[in-house]
ZADO-1210 file (C-alpha; in nm, 4 decimals, padded with zeros to 6 digits):
<atoms>
<atom x="00.0000" y="00.0000" z="00.0000" code="UNK" pos="1"/>
<atom x="00.1431" y="00.3388" z="-00.0992" code="UNK" pos="2"/>
<atom x="00.0261" y="00.6717" z="00.0324" code="UNK" pos="3"/>
<atom x="00.0800" y="00.9924" z="-00.1607" code="UNK" pos="4"/>
<atom x="00.1745" y="01.2599" z="00.0912" code="UNK" pos="5"/>
<atom x="00.3352" y="01.5986" z="00.0720" code="UNK" pos="6"/>
<atom x="00.7028" y="01.5927" z="00.1709" code="UNK" pos="7"/>
<atom x="00.8169" y="01.7528" z="00.4954" code="UNK" pos="8"/>
<atom x="00.7921" y="02.1319" z="00.4745" code="UNK" pos="9"/>
<atom x="01.0976" y="02.3531" z="00.5150" code="UNK" pos="10"/>
<atom x="00.9260" y="02.6133" z="00.7357" code="UNK" pos="11"/>
<atom x="00.6786" y="02.6206" z="01.0232" code="UNK" pos="12"/>
<atom x="00.3120" y="02.6237" z="00.9211" code="UNK" pos="13"/>
<atom x="00.2227" y="02.8492" z="01.2173" code="UNK" pos="14"/>
<atom x="00.5132" y="03.0953" z="01.2500" code="UNK" pos="15"/>
<atom x="00.6610" y="03.0785" z="00.8992" code="UNK" pos="16"/>
<atom x="01.0104" y="03.0366" z="01.0485" code="UNK" pos="17"/>
<atom x="01.2508" y="02.8196" z="00.8469" code="UNK" pos="18"/>
<atom x="01.3314" y="02.4882" z="01.0159" code="UNK" pos="19"/>
<atom x="01.6904" y="02.4405" z="01.1280" code="UNK" pos="20"/>
<atom x="01.8635" y="02.1046" z="01.1470" code="UNK" pos="21"/>
<atom x="01.7708" y="01.9321" z="01.4728" code="UNK" pos="22"/>
<atom x="01.4472" y="02.1293" z="01.5313" code="UNK" pos="23"/>
<atom x="01.1655" y="01.9147" z="01.6742" code="UNK" pos="24"/>
<atom x="00.8890" y="01.9216" z="01.4134" code="UNK" pos="25"/>
<atom x="00.5300" y="01.8105" z="01.4739" code="UNK" pos="26"/>
<atom x="00.3615" y="01.6659" z="01.1649" code="UNK" pos="27"/>
<atom x="-00.0141" y="01.6346" z="01.1228" code="UNK" pos="28"/>
<atom x="-00.1917" y="01.4428" z="00.8489" code="UNK" pos="29"/>
<atom x="-00.5311" y="01.6125" z="00.8092" code="UNK" pos="30"/>
<atom x="-00.8415" y="01.6370" z="00.5961" code="UNK" pos="31"/>
<atom x="-00.8593" y="01.9782" z="00.4288" code="UNK" pos="32"/>
<atom x="-01.1832" y="02.1757" z="00.3949" code="UNK" pos="33"/>
<atom x="-01.2040" y="02.0587" z="00.0312" code="UNK" pos="34"/>
<atom x="-01.1914" y="01.6935" z="00.1442" code="UNK" pos="35"/>
<atom x="-00.8346" y="01.6286" z="00.0266" code="UNK" pos="36"/>
<atom x="-00.5532" y="01.5034" z="00.2474" code="UNK" pos="37"/>
<atom x="-00.3118" y="01.7691" z="00.3704" code="UNK" pos="38"/>
<atom x="-00.0114" y="01.7959" z="00.5928" code="UNK" pos="39"/>
<atom x="00.0816" y="02.0490" z="00.8622" code="UNK" pos="40"/>
<atom x="00.4477" y="02.0665" z="00.9710" code="UNK" pos="41"/>
<atom x="00.5306" y="02.3026" z="01.2563" code="UNK" pos="42"/>
<atom x="00.7792" y="02.3620" z="01.5299" code="UNK" pos="43"/>
<atom x="00.6959" y="02.1661" z="01.8437" code="UNK" pos="44"/>
<atom x="00.7000" y="02.4941" z="02.0368" code="UNK" pos="45"/>
<atom x="00.4182" y="02.6238" z="01.8098" code="UNK" pos="46"/>
<atom x="00.1938" y="02.3165" z="01.8507" code="UNK" pos="47"/>
<atom x="-00.0361" y="02.4903" z="02.1012" code="UNK" pos="48"/>
<atom x="-00.0866" y="02.7779" z="01.8522" code="UNK" pos="49"/>
<atom x="-00.2024" y="02.5585" z="01.5634" code="UNK" pos="50"/>
<atom x="-00.5687" y="02.5967" z="01.4793" code="UNK" pos="51"/>
<atom x="-00.6531" y="02.2281" z="01.4579" code="UNK" pos="52"/>
<atom x="-00.8410" y="02.1166" z="01.1461" code="UNK" pos="53"/>
<atom x="-01.1752" y="01.9413" z="01.1893" code="UNK" pos="54"/>
<atom x="-01.0234" y="01.6002" z="01.1188" code="UNK" pos="55"/>
<atom x="-00.6717" y="01.4889" z="01.2134" code="UNK" pos="56"/>
<atom x="-00.5764" y="01.1417" z="01.0878" code="UNK" pos="57"/>
<atom x="-00.2493" y="01.1116" z="01.2738" code="UNK" pos="58"/>
<atom x="00.0289" y="01.3094" z="01.4388" code="UNK" pos="59"/>
<atom x="00.3994" y="01.2434" z="01.4860" code="UNK" pos="60"/>
<atom x="00.7134" y="01.4268" z="01.5944" code="UNK" pos="61"/>
<atom x="01.0531" y="01.4108" z="01.4284" code="UNK" pos="62"/>
<atom x="01.3881" y="01.5829" z="01.4295" code="UNK" pos="63"/>
<atom x="01.4284" y="01.8032" z="01.1189" code="UNK" pos="64"/>
<atom x="01.6981" y="01.7137" z="00.8673" code="UNK" pos="65"/>
<atom x="01.7230" y="01.9250" z="00.5516" code="UNK" pos="66"/>
<atom x="01.6755" y="01.7317" z="00.2289" code="UNK" pos="67"/>
<atom x="01.9885" y="01.6735" z="00.0288" code="UNK" pos="68"/>
<atom x="01.9954" y="01.8087" z="-00.3268" code="UNK" pos="69"/>
<atom x="02.0411" y="01.4637" z="-00.4804" code="UNK" pos="70"/>
<atom x="01.7376" y="01.3118" z="-00.3050" code="UNK" pos="71"/>
<atom x="01.4596" y="01.1957" z="-00.5347" code="UNK" pos="72"/>
<atom x="01.1671" y="01.4259" z="-00.4560" code="UNK" pos="73"/>
<atom x="00.9140" y="01.1955" z="-00.6276" code="UNK" pos="74"/>
<atom x="01.0278" y="00.9048" z="-00.4137" code="UNK" pos="75"/>
<atom x="00.9825" y="01.1054" z="-00.0940" code="UNK" pos="76"/>
<atom x="00.6195" y="01.1666" z="-00.1910" code="UNK" pos="77"/>
<atom x="00.5506" y="00.7932" z="-00.1698" code="UNK" pos="78"/>
<atom x="00.5015" y="00.6702" z="00.1811" code="UNK" pos="79"/>
<atom x="00.4389" y="00.3030" z="00.2261" code="UNK" pos="80"/>
<atom x="00.2253" y="00.1511" z="00.4986" code="UNK" pos="81"/>
<atom x="00.5481" y="00.0211" z="00.6520" code="UNK" pos="82"/>
<atom x="00.7041" y="00.3700" z="00.6591" code="UNK" pos="83"/>
<atom x="00.3902" y="00.5197" z="00.8104" code="UNK" pos="84"/>
<atom x="00.3806" y="00.2495" z="01.0787" code="UNK" pos="85"/>
<atom x="00.7493" y="00.2964" z="01.1658" code="UNK" pos="86"/>
<atom x="00.7017" y="00.6750" z="01.1826" code="UNK" pos="87"/>
<atom x="00.3899" y="00.6644" z="01.4004" code="UNK" pos="88"/>
<atom x="00.5115" y="00.3815" z="01.6261" code="UNK" pos="89"/>
<atom x="00.8567" y="00.5307" z="01.6846" code="UNK" pos="90"/>
<atom x="00.9212" y="00.5085" z="02.0611" code="UNK" pos="91"/>
<atom x="01.0441" y="00.8704" z="02.0523" code="UNK" pos="92"/>
<atom x="00.6971" y="00.9871" z="01.9452" code="UNK" pos="93"/>
<atom x="00.4641" y="01.0675" z="02.2324" code="UNK" pos="94"/>
<atom x="00.1573" y="00.8404" z="02.2518" code="UNK" pos="95"/>
<atom x="-00.1420" y="00.9825" z="02.0660" code="UNK" pos="96"/>
<atom x="-00.4967" y="00.8455" z="02.0938" code="UNK" pos="97"/>
<atom x="-00.5786" y="00.9609" z="01.7400" code="UNK" pos="98"/>
<atom x="-00.2990" y="00.7425" z="01.5986" code="UNK" pos="99"/>
<atom x="-00.3863" y="00.4277" z="01.7935" code="UNK" pos="100"/>
<atom x="-00.6564" y="00.2806" z="01.5623" code="UNK" pos="101"/>
<atom x="-00.4400" y="00.3454" z="01.2549" code="UNK" pos="102"/>
<atom x="-00.1377" y="00.1858" z="01.4257" code="UNK" pos="103"/>
<atom x="-00.3427" y="-00.1182" z="01.5277" code="UNK" pos="104"/>
<atom x="-00.4672" y="-00.1640" z="01.1725" code="UNK" pos="105"/>
<atom x="-00.1218" y="-00.1142" z="01.0167" code="UNK" pos="106"/>
<atom x="00.0275" y="-00.3636" z="01.2643" code="UNK" pos="107"/>
<atom x="-00.2365" y="-00.6202" z="01.1704" code="UNK" pos="108"/>
<atom x="-00.1773" y="-00.5641" z="00.7992" code="UNK" pos="109"/>
<atom x="00.2034" y="-00.5713" z="00.8275" code="UNK" pos="110"/>
<atom x="00.1883" y="-00.8841" z="01.0445" code="UNK" pos="111"/>
<atom x="-00.0053" y="-01.0589" z="00.7668" code="UNK" pos="112"/>
<atom x="00.2618" y="-00.9496" z="00.5177" code="UNK" pos="113"/>
<atom x="00.5308" y="-01.0877" z="00.7539" code="UNK" pos="114"/>
<atom x="00.6912" y="-00.7438" z="00.7886" code="UNK" pos="115"/>
<atom x="00.6104" y="-00.7474" z="01.1614" code="UNK" pos="116"/>
<atom x="00.6427" y="-01.0497" z="01.3874" code="UNK" pos="117"/>
<atom x="00.4207" y="-01.0741" z="01.6969" code="UNK" pos="118"/>
<atom x="00.6272" y="-01.1164" z="02.0143" code="UNK" pos="119"/>
<atom x="00.3557" y="-01.1360" z="02.2800" code="UNK" pos="120"/>
<atom x="00.2284" y="-00.8681" z="02.5138" code="UNK" pos="121"/>
<atom x="00.3720" y="-00.6393" z="02.7774" code="UNK" pos="122"/>
<atom x="00.3518" y="-00.7769" z="03.1350" code="UNK" pos="123"/>
<atom x="00.0439" y="-00.5649" z="03.2077" code="UNK" pos="124"/>
<atom x="-00.1288" y="-00.6964" z="02.8905" code="UNK" pos="125"/>
<atom x="-00.2042" y="-00.3431" z="02.7677" code="UNK" pos="126"/>
<atom x="00.0200" y="-00.3510" z="02.4584" code="UNK" pos="127"/>
<atom x="00.1116" y="-00.6012" z="02.1888" code="UNK" pos="128"/>
<atom x="00.4821" y="-00.6285" z="02.1081" code="UNK" pos="129"/>
<atom x="00.5894" y="-00.6526" z="01.7424" code="UNK" pos="130"/>
<atom x="00.9359" y="-00.6987" z="01.5969" code="UNK" pos="131"/>
<atom x="01.0157" y="-00.5344" z="01.2636" code="UNK" pos="132"/>
<atom x="01.1538" y="-00.8221" z="01.0549" code="UNK" pos="133"/>
<atom x="01.4176" y="-00.6201" z="00.8679" code="UNK" pos="134"/>
<atom x="01.5504" y="-00.3938" z="01.1458" code="UNK" pos="135"/>
<atom x="01.4637" y="-00.6083" z="01.4526" code="UNK" pos="136"/>
<atom x="01.3269" y="-00.2921" z="01.6204" code="UNK" pos="137"/>
<atom x="01.0583" y="-00.3702" z="01.8797" code="UNK" pos="138"/>
<atom x="00.7314" y="-00.1732" z="01.8849" code="UNK" pos="139"/>
<atom x="00.4594" y="-00.1704" z="02.1494" code="UNK" pos="140"/>
<atom x="00.1090" y="-00.1069" z="02.0165" code="UNK" pos="141"/>
<atom x="-00.1945" y="-00.0704" z="02.2467" code="UNK" pos="142"/>
<atom x="-00.4206" y="-00.3756" z="02.2479" code="UNK" pos="143"/>
<atom x="-00.7525" y="-00.3030" z="02.0822" code="UNK" pos="144"/>
<atom x="-01.0831" y="-00.4681" z="02.0140" code="UNK" pos="145"/>
<atom x="-01.0698" y="-00.5367" z="01.6401" code="UNK" pos="146"/>
<atom x="-01.4457" y="-00.5640" z="01.5939" code="UNK" pos="147"/>
<atom x="-01.6723" y="-00.4398" z="01.3141" code="UNK" pos="148"/>
<atom x="-01.6977" y="-00.0937" z="01.4752" code="UNK" pos="149"/>
<atom x="-01.3170" y="-00.0645" z="01.4712" code="UNK" pos="150"/>
<atom x="-01.2988" y="-00.1404" z="01.0996" code="UNK" pos="151"/>
<atom x="-01.5768" y="00.1070" z="01.0182" code="UNK" pos="152"/>
<atom x="-01.3857" y="00.3731" z="01.2144" code="UNK" pos="153"/>
<atom x="-01.0547" y="00.3039" z="01.0393" code="UNK" pos="154"/>
<atom x="-01.2064" y="00.2677" z="00.6909" code="UNK" pos="155"/>
<atom x="-01.2750" y="00.6406" z="00.6634" code="UNK" pos="156"/>
<atom x="-00.9105" y="00.7229" z="00.7337" code="UNK" pos="157"/>
<atom x="-00.7859" y="00.4628" z="00.4884" code="UNK" pos="158"/>
<atom x="-01.0249" y="00.5765" z="00.2154" code="UNK" pos="159"/>
<atom x="-00.8782" y="00.9251" z="00.2341" code="UNK" pos="160"/>
<atom x="-00.5177" y="00.8086" z="00.2568" code="UNK" pos="161"/>
<atom x="-00.5173" y="00.5441" z="-00.0157" code="UNK" pos="162"/>
<atom x="-00.8365" y="00.6212" z="-00.2067" code="UNK" pos="163"/>
<atom x="-01.1765" y="00.4637" z="-00.1690" code="UNK" pos="164"/>
<atom x="-01.2390" y="00.1524" z="-00.3758" code="UNK" pos="165"/>
<atom x="-01.4191" y="00.2224" z="-00.6988" code="UNK" pos="166"/>
<atom x="-01.7794" y="00.1080" z="-00.6961" code="UNK" pos="167"/>
<atom x="-01.8776" y="-00.1473" z="-00.9583" code="UNK" pos="168"/>
<atom x="-02.1143" y="-00.0133" z="-01.2202" code="UNK" pos="169"/>
<atom x="-02.4655" y="-00.1534" z="-01.2058" code="UNK" pos="170"/>
<atom x="-02.5406" y="-00.3661" z="-01.5127" code="UNK" pos="171"/>
<atom x="-02.7627" y="-00.1789" z="-01.7536" code="UNK" pos="172"/>
<atom x="-03.1156" y="-00.3172" z="-01.7798" code="UNK" pos="173"/>
<atom x="-03.2490" y="-00.3167" z="-02.1320" code="UNK" pos="174"/>
<atom x="-03.6202" y="-00.2898" z="-02.2114" code="UNK" pos="175"/>
<atom x="-03.6292" y="-00.6543" z="-02.3221" code="UNK" pos="176"/>
<atom x="-03.4735" y="-00.7656" z="-01.9895" code="UNK" pos="177"/>
<atom x="-03.7347" y="-00.5715" z="-01.7940" code="UNK" pos="178"/>
<atom x="-04.0240" y="-00.7382" z="-01.9773" code="UNK" pos="179"/>
<atom x="-04.1394" y="-01.0845" z="-01.8642" code="UNK" pos="180"/>
<atom x="-04.1070" y="-01.3622" z="-02.1239" code="UNK" pos="181"/>
<atom x="-04.4043" y="-01.3994" z="-02.3578" code="UNK" pos="182"/>
<atom x="-04.4882" y="-01.7456" z="-02.2241" code="UNK" pos="183"/>
<atom x="-04.4855" y="-01.6283" z="-01.8590" code="UNK" pos="184"/>
<atom x="-04.8238" y="-01.6386" z="-01.6840" code="UNK" pos="185"/>
<atom x="-04.9932" y="-01.3029" z="-01.6548" code="UNK" pos="186"/>
<atom x="-04.9843" y="-01.1487" z="-01.3093" code="UNK" pos="187"/>
<atom x="-05.3105" y="-01.1740" z="-01.1189" code="UNK" pos="188"/>
<atom x="-05.4613" y="-00.8919" z="-00.9183" code="UNK" pos="189"/>
<atom x="-05.5515" y="-00.9573" z="-00.5630" code="UNK" pos="190"/>
<atom x="-05.8162" y="-00.7598" z="-00.3878" code="UNK" pos="191"/>
</atoms>
């Protein structure tokens, strides 16, 4: 699964100040007023001043590193489900209730793809432990009830991030298909 996201901004969304290497940057993935997915990157110190959009899909914090000139900008626009999981589940990111359902779903999906390996639960049973197969990094994800309500809740976020599935066109009904066969008994009226 690939997600098309804007790359990390070079200046704060709130203050307009250019980011410097090492600045703590808060990133929000949001639904814009026009229904499209947008991104807000701002200095962590400006987080309280951000006018929060109506719908925030997820939030994470990272240390700013300027992009190198030789980096492929098109490639940085593609964010895989694995990259999103690793970014959101990073132990350096503060826990965020808005991210939890998305993390739980991504963990389930990546476990099925054998990218994550389940390693049990924390001693208190509140979090599942997953090992990233390639890096061997351990991640703790809150245990959740993966019921029908959970999947309805997460579907809206996924539809926006990866695009809603296209609906199948209804087969066209011709006039001859709508008419009963000539040898069919005539319908009877009941009083």
